[in-house]
C-alpha positions as CSV (number, residue, x, y, z in Angstrom):
1,X,47.7,16.7,-25.1
2,X,49.0,16.7,-21.7
3,X,47.8,13.5,-19.9
4,X,46.8,15.0,-16.8
5,X,44.9,17.6,-18.8
6,X,42.7,14.4,-20.4
7,X,42.4,13.0,-16.8
8,X,40.8,16.6,-15.5
9,X,38.8,16.5,-18.3
10,X,37.9,12.9,-17.7
11,X,37.2,13.7,-13.8
12,X,34.9,16.4,-14.7
13,X,33.0,14.1,-17.2
14,X,32.5,11.5,-14.9
15,X,33.0,13.4,-11.6
16,X,30.8,15.3,-9.5
17,X,30.0,18.1,-12.2
18,X,28.6,15.6,-14.4
19,X,26.2,14.3,-11.5
20,X,25.2,17.8,-11.0
21,X,24.4,18.7,-14.9
22,X,22.7,15.3,-15.1
23,X,20.6,16.2,-11.9
24,X,20.0,19.2,-13.6
25,X,18.6,18.0,-16.6
26,X,16.4,15.4,-14.6
27,X,15.1,18.7,-12.5
28,X,14.2,20.5,-15.6
29,X,12.5,18.2,-17.3
30,X,10.4,17.3,-14.5
31,X,9.3,20.4,-13.9
32,X,8.5,21.2,-17.6
33,X,6.1,17.8,-16.9
34,X,4.8,19.1,-13.8
35,X,3.8,22.2,-15.4
36,X,2.9,20.8,-19.2
37,X,0.9,18.0,-17.9
38,X,0.6,17.4,-14.7
39,X,-0.9,20.9,-13.7
40,X,-3.5,21.0,-16.4
41,X,-4.8,17.6,-15.7
42,X,-5.5,18.4,-11.8
43,X,-7.3,21.9,-13.3
44,X,-9.3,19.5,-16.1
45,X,-10.4,17.2,-12.7
46,X,-11.4,19.9,-10.2
47,X,-13.3,21.7,-12.6
48,X,-15.2,18.3,-13.7
49,X,-15.7,17.9,-9.9
50,X,-17.2,21.6,-9.9
51,X,-19.6,21.2,-12.2
52,X,-20.8,18.3,-11.1
53,X,-21.1,19.8,-7.6
54,X,-23.0,22.5,-9.2
55,X,-25.4,19.9,-10.7
56,X,-25.8,18.3,-7.6
57,X,-26.0,21.2,-5.3
58,X,-29.3,22.3,-7.6
59,X,-31.0,18.3,-7.6
60,X,-30.5,19.2,-3.7
61,X,-32.1,22.8,-3.5
62,X,-34.8,21.1,-5.6
63,X,-35.7,18.4,-3.0
64,X,-35.3,20.2,-0.2
65,X,-38.1,22.7,-2.1
66,X,-40.4,19.7,-2.4
67,X,-39.9,18.3,0.6
68,X,-40.9,21.9,2.0
69,X,-44.2,21.9,0.2
70,X,-44.9,18.5,1.3
71,X,-44.2,18.9,5.0
72,X,-46.9,22.3,4.6
73,X,-49.3,20.1,3.2
74,X,-48.9,17.6,6.4
75,X,-48.7,20.6,8.9
76,X,-52.0,21.5,7.6
77,X,-53.7,18.7,7.5
78,X,-52.4,17.9,11.3
79,X,-53.9,21.2,11.9
80,X,-57.4,20.0,10.5
81,X,-56.9,16.6,12.8
82,X,-56.5,18.4,15.8
83,X,-59.7,20.9,15.2
84,X,-61.5,18.1,14.9
85,X,-60.0,16.3,17.8
86,X,-60.9,18.9,20.1
87,X,-64.3,19.9,18.3
88,X,-65.2,16.4,19.2
89,X,-64.0,16.5,22.4
90,X,-66.1,19.9,23.2
91,X,-69.0,18.3,21.6
92,X,-69.0,15.4,23.5
93,X,-68.4,16.8,26.9
94,X,-71.4,19.3,26.6
C-alpha cells in the first residue's frame, strides 16, 4: 500500500473522525443508561413519595375531623356557661 493512503487512514483513526465516533458512542451509552436506569428509578421514587403523601393526607383529614368534633363540644360547653352566667347575673339584679 502507498504510504499516503496509510497516512490518510491513520489521520482518520486518530483525528477528528475518531473523536466524533467516540462522542457518538459516549452519547449513545449515556442516553441508554438514562432511559433504562435513571428514569425508571426516578419514577419509582415519585410513586413512593405520592403513596406516602396519600397516607399523610388521609391522616391529616382524620385529625381535622376529630378536631372539628372536639371544637363543637367546646362551643356547646361555652354556650352553656354563657347562658348560666347570664341567667345568674339576671337573677341577682332583680
